[in-house]
C-alpha positions as CSV (number, residue, x, y, z in Angstrom):
1,M,96.3,66.0,193.8
2,D,99.5,67.8,194.7
3,L,99.3,66.3,198.2
4,L,99.8,62.8,196.8
5,P,103.2,61.5,197.9
6,R,105.1,60.1,194.9
7,E,107.7,58.1,196.9
8,P,106.3,54.8,198.4
9,Q,108.1,55.4,201.7
10,Q,106.4,58.8,202.2
11,S,103.4,58.7,204.5
12,L,100.0,59.9,203.4
13,P,99.3,63.4,204.7
14,W,95.7,62.6,205.6
15,A,95.3,65.5,208.0
16,A,96.2,67.8,205.1
17,F,93.6,66.2,202.8
18,R,91.0,66.7,205.5
19,E,92.0,70.3,206.0
20,R,92.0,71.2,202.3
21,Y,88.9,69.3,201.1
22,D,85.5,69.5,202.8
23,F,84.3,66.4,201.0
24,I,87.1,64.4,202.6
25,D,86.5,65.8,206.1
26,A,82.8,65.0,205.7
27,L,83.7,61.3,205.6
28,H,84.7,61.4,209.2
29,G,81.8,60.9,211.5
30,C,79.8,59.0,208.8
31,E,79.0,55.7,210.5
32,Q,79.2,52.3,208.8
33,T,77.8,48.9,209.8
34,F,80.3,47.4,212.2
35,V,80.2,43.9,210.8
36,Y,81.4,45.1,207.4
37,H,83.6,47.9,208.7
38,Q,85.1,47.2,212.1
39,E,87.9,49.7,211.3
40,G,85.5,52.7,212.0
41,D,83.8,55.4,210.0
42,V,84.0,56.2,206.3
43,G,87.0,58.6,206.8
44,V,89.0,55.9,208.5
45,H,88.1,53.4,205.9
46,T,89.0,55.8,203.0
47,A,92.4,56.6,204.4
48,M,93.1,52.8,204.8
49,V,92.0,52.2,201.1
50,C,94.3,55.0,199.9
51,E,97.2,53.4,201.8
52,A,96.3,49.9,200.4
53,M,96.2,51.3,196.9
54,R,99.6,53.0,197.2
55,A,101.1,49.7,198.6
56,S,99.6,47.6,195.8
57,E,101.7,46.1,193.0
58,S,99.2,47.5,190.4
59,Y,99.8,51.0,191.7
60,Q,103.6,50.8,192.1
61,A,104.0,49.3,188.6
62,A,101.8,52.0,186.9
63,P,103.1,55.2,185.3
64,E,102.6,58.4,187.2
65,S,99.4,59.4,185.3
66,E,97.8,56.1,186.1
67,Q,98.9,56.3,189.7
68,T,97.1,59.7,190.0
69,L,93.8,58.4,188.7
70,L,94.0,55.2,190.8
71,F,94.7,57.3,193.9
72,A,91.9,59.7,193.1
73,A,89.5,56.7,192.6
74,A,90.5,55.4,196.0
75,L,90.2,58.8,197.6
76,L,86.7,59.4,196.2
77,H,85.2,55.9,196.0
78,D,82.9,56.5,199.0
79,V,82.6,60.3,198.7
80,A,78.8,60.0,198.4
81,K,78.3,57.9,201.6
82,P,77.5,60.9,203.8
83,V,74.7,62.0,201.5
84,C,73.4,58.4,200.8
85,S,73.6,57.1,204.4
86,Q,70.4,55.9,206.0
87,R,69.9,53.7,209.1
88,G,67.3,51.0,208.7
89,A,64.9,49.6,211.3
90,D,67.4,46.8,211.9
91,G,70.0,49.3,213.0
92,K,72.2,48.7,210.0
93,V,73.6,51.7,208.0
94,R,72.8,51.4,204.3
95,T,74.3,53.6,201.6
96,N,72.2,52.5,198.6
97,G,73.2,54.3,195.4
98,H,76.5,55.7,196.7
99,S,78.5,54.4,193.7
100,R,76.3,56.1,191.1
101,V,76.0,59.3,193.2
102,G,79.7,59.2,194.0
103,A,80.6,59.2,190.3
104,L,78.4,62.3,189.8
105,M,80.0,64.1,192.8
106,A,83.5,63.1,191.7
107,R,82.9,64.5,188.2
108,R,82.0,67.9,189.6
109,I,84.8,67.9,192.2
110,L,87.5,67.0,189.6
111,W,86.1,69.3,186.9
112,E,86.4,72.2,189.3
113,M,90.0,71.1,189.9
114,D,90.8,71.1,186.2
115,F,91.6,67.4,186.3
116,P,92.4,66.2,182.8
117,F,89.2,65.0,181.0
118,A,90.3,61.4,180.2
119,Q,91.7,60.8,183.7
120,R,88.6,62.3,185.3
121,E,86.2,60.1,183.4
122,A,88.4,57.1,184.2
123,V,88.1,57.9,187.9
124,C,84.3,58.4,187.6
125,G,83.9,55.1,185.8
126,L,85.9,53.3,188.5
127,I,83.8,54.9,191.3
128,R,80.5,54.0,189.6
129,A,81.6,50.4,189.1
130,H,83.7,49.8,192.3
131,Q,81.3,47.3,193.8
132,K,80.8,45.3,190.6
133,P,83.8,42.9,191.1
134,L,82.3,41.6,194.4
135,F,79.0,40.6,192.9
136,F,79.6,39.8,189.2
137,L,79.4,36.0,189.8
138,E,75.8,36.5,191.0
139,R,74.9,37.8,187.5
140,P,73.6,35.1,185.1
141,D,75.2,37.0,182.2
142,T,78.8,37.5,183.5
143,E,80.2,37.8,179.9
144,R,77.9,40.7,179.1
145,L,78.7,42.5,182.4
146,L,82.4,42.2,181.8
147,I,82.0,43.5,178.2
148,E,79.8,46.4,179.3
149,L,82.3,47.4,182.0
150,A,85.3,47.0,179.8
151,D,83.9,49.4,177.2
152,T,84.2,52.3,179.5
153,T,86.6,51.2,182.3
154,R,90.0,49.6,182.5
155,L,89.1,46.3,184.4
156,D,92.7,45.9,185.7
157,H,92.2,49.3,187.4
158,L,88.8,48.3,188.6
159,A,90.2,45.1,190.2
160,A,93.0,47.2,191.8
161,L,90.4,49.5,193.3
162,A,88.2,46.7,194.5
163,E,91.2,44.9,196.1
164,A,92.3,48.1,197.9
165,D,88.7,48.6,199.1
166,M,88.7,45.1,200.6
167,L,92.2,45.5,202.2
168,G,91.2,48.9,203.6
169,R,88.7,47.5,206.0
170,I,88.5,45.1,208.9
171,C,85.8,42.4,208.5
172,D,85.5,38.7,209.1
173,D,85.0,37.7,205.5
174,Q,87.9,39.8,204.0
175,Q,89.6,36.8,202.5
176,E,86.4,35.7,200.7
177,L,85.9,39.2,199.3
178,L,89.5,39.2,198.0
179,E,88.9,35.9,196.4
180,R,85.9,37.3,194.6
181,V,88.0,40.2,193.2
182,A,90.7,37.7,192.1
183,L,88.0,35.7,190.2
184,F,86.8,38.9,188.6
185,R,90.3,39.7,187.4
186,L,90.8,36.1,186.1
187,A,87.4,36.1,184.2
188,A,88.2,39.5,182.6
189,E,91.7,38.2,181.6
190,E,90.2,35.0,180.1
191,L,87.7,37.0,178.1
192,G,90.4,39.3,176.8
193,V,89.0,42.5,178.4
194,L,91.2,43.0,181.4
195,H,93.2,45.8,179.7
196,A,91.1,46.8,176.7
197,P,87.5,46.9,175.5
198,W,85.9,44.0,173.6
199,P,87.0,44.1,169.9
200,F,83.6,44.4,168.2
201,A,83.6,43.8,164.4
202,N,82.3,47.3,163.7
203,D,80.6,50.3,165.3
204,H,77.1,49.1,164.4
205,S,77.8,45.7,166.0
206,R,78.8,47.4,169.2
207,F,75.7,49.8,169.0
208,L,73.3,46.9,168.6
209,Y,75.0,44.7,171.3
210,F,74.6,47.4,174.0
211,R,71.0,48.2,172.9
212,K,69.6,44.6,172.6
213,P,70.0,42.0,175.3
214,G,71.0,38.5,174.1
215,R,73.1,39.5,171.1
216,D,76.4,37.6,170.5
217,P,79.3,40.1,170.7
218,R,81.1,38.0,168.1
219,Y,78.5,38.7,165.4
220,A,79.4,41.2,162.7
221,A,76.2,43.1,162.1
222,F,75.4,44.6,158.6
223,D,75.2,48.4,158.8
224,D,71.7,49.1,157.6
225,T,71.5,52.7,158.9
226,K,69.6,55.1,156.6
227,S,70.7,58.6,157.8
228,R,73.2,60.3,160.0
229,V,72.2,62.2,163.1
230,V,74.7,64.3,165.1
231,L,73.5,64.5,168.7
232,M,75.1,67.3,170.6
233,S,75.7,67.1,174.4
234,G,77.2,69.4,176.9
235,L,76.4,72.0,179.6
236,P,75.0,75.4,178.7
237,G,77.8,77.7,177.7
238,A,80.2,74.9,176.8
239,G,80.2,75.9,173.1
240,K,77.8,73.5,171.3
241,D,76.3,76.1,169.1
242,H,79.8,77.4,168.1
243,W,81.1,74.0,167.3
244,L,78.0,73.2,165.1
245,R,78.3,76.4,163.2
246,E,82.1,76.0,162.6
247,N,82.0,72.3,161.7
248,L,78.5,71.2,160.5
249,G,77.0,74.5,159.4
250,E,75.4,72.8,156.4
251,L,73.2,70.5,158.5
252,P,69.6,71.4,159.5
253,V,69.4,71.6,163.3
254,V,66.7,70.6,165.8
255,S,67.5,73.1,168.6
256,L,65.8,73.1,172.0
257,D,67.0,76.6,172.6
258,G,65.5,77.7,169.3
259,I,62.2,76.0,170.0
260,R,62.1,77.7,173.5
261,D,62.5,81.0,171.8
262,E,59.8,80.3,169.3
263,L,57.4,79.2,172.0
264,D,58.5,82.0,174.3
265,L,59.2,79.6,177.2
266,A,61.8,80.1,179.9
267,P,64.5,77.4,180.5
268,T,63.5,77.4,184.2
269,G,59.9,76.3,183.5
270,P,58.3,73.0,182.3
271,Q,59.9,71.7,179.2
272,G,57.3,69.2,178.0
273,R,56.1,71.3,175.0
274,V,59.7,72.0,173.9
275,I,60.7,68.3,174.0
276,Q,57.6,67.2,172.2
277,E,58.1,69.7,169.4
278,A,61.7,68.7,169.1
279,R,60.7,65.1,168.7
280,E,58.1,65.9,166.1
281,R,60.7,67.9,164.0
282,A,63.2,65.1,164.4
283,R,60.6,62.6,163.1
284,V,60.1,64.6,159.9
285,Y,63.8,64.4,159.1
286,L,64.0,60.7,160.1
287,R,61.0,59.7,157.9
288,S,62.7,61.4,154.9
289,G,66.1,59.9,155.6
290,A,67.7,63.3,155.9
291,N,70.8,64.0,157.9
292,F,70.5,66.5,160.7
293,A,71.8,67.6,164.1
294,W,69.9,67.6,167.4
295,N,71.3,70.3,169.7
296,A,70.4,70.1,173.4
297,T,72.3,69.5,176.7
298,H,71.5,65.7,176.8
299,L,73.4,65.5,180.1
300,S,71.8,62.4,181.7
301,R,72.0,59.0,180.3
302,Q,68.3,58.4,180.7
303,V,67.5,61.5,178.6
304,R,70.0,60.5,175.9
305,D,68.7,57.0,175.8
306,E,65.1,58.2,175.1
307,V,66.4,60.2,172.2
308,I,68.7,57.5,170.9
309,T,65.9,55.0,171.1
310,L,63.8,57.2,168.8
311,L,66.8,57.6,166.4
312,A,67.5,53.8,166.4
313,D,63.8,53.1,165.6
314,Y,64.4,54.9,162.3
315,N,67.7,53.1,161.7
316,A,69.8,56.3,162.0
317,H,73.6,56.3,162.5
318,V,74.0,58.2,165.7
319,E,77.2,60.3,166.2
320,L,77.4,62.1,169.5
321,V,79.5,65.2,169.9
322,Y,80.2,66.0,173.5
323,V,81.4,69.6,174.2
324,E,83.0,70.6,177.4
325,A,84.5,73.8,178.8
326,S,86.5,74.3,182.0
327,A,84.4,75.4,185.0
328,E,85.7,78.9,184.9
329,R,85.3,79.3,181.1
330,L,81.8,77.8,181.1
331,F,80.4,80.3,183.5
332,E,82.1,83.1,181.7
333,Q,80.8,82.0,178.3
334,N,77.3,81.5,179.6
335,A,77.3,85.1,181.1
336,Q,78.4,86.4,177.7
337,R,75.5,84.8,175.8
338,E,72.7,87.0,174.5
339,E,70.3,85.2,176.8
340,P,72.3,83.5,179.6
341,V,71.0,80.3,181.1
342,P,70.2,81.0,184.8
343,V,72.9,79.7,187.1
344,E,70.3,77.7,189.1
345,V,69.5,75.8,185.9
346,I,73.2,75.0,185.3
347,E,73.5,73.9,189.0
348,R,70.5,71.5,188.6
349,L,72.1,70.1,185.4
350,L,75.4,69.6,187.2
351,R,73.7,67.3,189.8
352,R,72.8,64.8,187.1
353,W,75.7,65.3,184.7
354,E,76.7,62.0,183.1
355,V,79.3,62.3,180.4
356,P,78.4,60.2,177.3
357,T,80.2,57.0,176.5
358,R,80.8,55.2,173.2
359,A,78.6,52.3,174.4
360,E,75.6,54.6,173.8
361,V,76.1,55.5,170.2
362,H,77.8,54.5,166.9
363,S,80.6,57.1,167.4
364,L,81.6,59.6,170.1
365,R,83.6,62.7,169.6
366,V,84.8,64.7,172.6
367,V,85.6,68.4,172.1
368,I,87.2,70.3,175.0
369,N,87.2,74.1,175.2
370,P,86.1,74.6,171.5
371,Y,86.9,78.3,171.7
C-alpha cells in the first residue's frame, strides 16, 4: 500500500493502482445496474469509495495503521464483482456472493503482499460484512447480528466503510442509504459494541451463544466441559506438525496426514475414508474423556463447524491453534517436506481459505511463522 497518499491534500494516484494491480484494473469494464450505480462501472465506483474514505472524519482521525486497513477495505470491497457478476433476464447485473468471495480473494492478495496478519484479517472481515449495515434492520434479531459482527469486526470501521460505499456512488436513494448506516452505528453504540466485542461472562458462554440460537448473551454459563481438544488449522507447510511437537508433544494426535499414509491414499484423491477414520478415532478419545489434538488443515468454516459440532456433542473444550507462514516461506517449507503436498492441492485450499475466529471455539491461538 505504498501508493496510498498520507496527506489529505494529495490526490489518489488511481492510474498507478490500475497499472500495478491487475485485480484493480479488472474492476474497470465490469458493469453495474444503472439505477444503483449511475457513476459508472465498478472501477469508477471503487475509486470514488476510496476518495470518500480518505475524506471521512473516521479515516482522518484514525492512526496510520488503521488508515491503512480502512483504505485497503475500501480498495478491495468489490474486488470479487468481476468474477461474481451475472446479468439476469431482466437486464439487471447481479453480483450475489461478492462480499464472501471478496473476503477470500482479499486474503490471498494481502497474504502475498505480506500485509500484517491482524490488519489483513480486519480488512477481510470488513469486506465480508460491508453490506450488513444496509440491511440489519430487516433482521428480526438485530442484537444477535450486531454481537456476531462485533466479535470479529470493529463496527465503527464497518460503519465507516459502508458510509464511504454509499458516498462513492450516484443513486436516487443515497440519503436513505446513509441514514441506514447512521442507524446501524447508533444501534451498535447503544448496545456497547461499536468499538469492542460483547463482554461475555466467560469463554463457554460465548461458545454456547454462537452455537445455539436464542441464548441470552448476558447469561453466565457453567463450564461443564469434560475434555480438552486442540484443533489445528493452517495451510500445508505452515508448520502445524512442528508446533504440535514443540508445544504439545505429550498429547495423542488424530492426524489426517498420518491416516492417509496408513491407508496409502493420495491427498489429491477422495478423502471420505480418511475423514471417517479420523472421526472414529476422535470418538474413542471423546468417549473416554481424554485430551487430544486433531491435526488437519481445517481451512473452511464449514469443515471446522462439522468437526466442532462433533466435539461439542461430547462437551469438549475446544482450543483452536491456527498456524500460518508467509507465502514465500510456506511454499519453501512444503517443498522441503518428506512428502510435499502437490501445489494444485494448496491452490485449491487457498480458494476456500477462511481464517478461524474466536466465535467458533472456546479459545483461539494464532501462531505466525512458527519456525
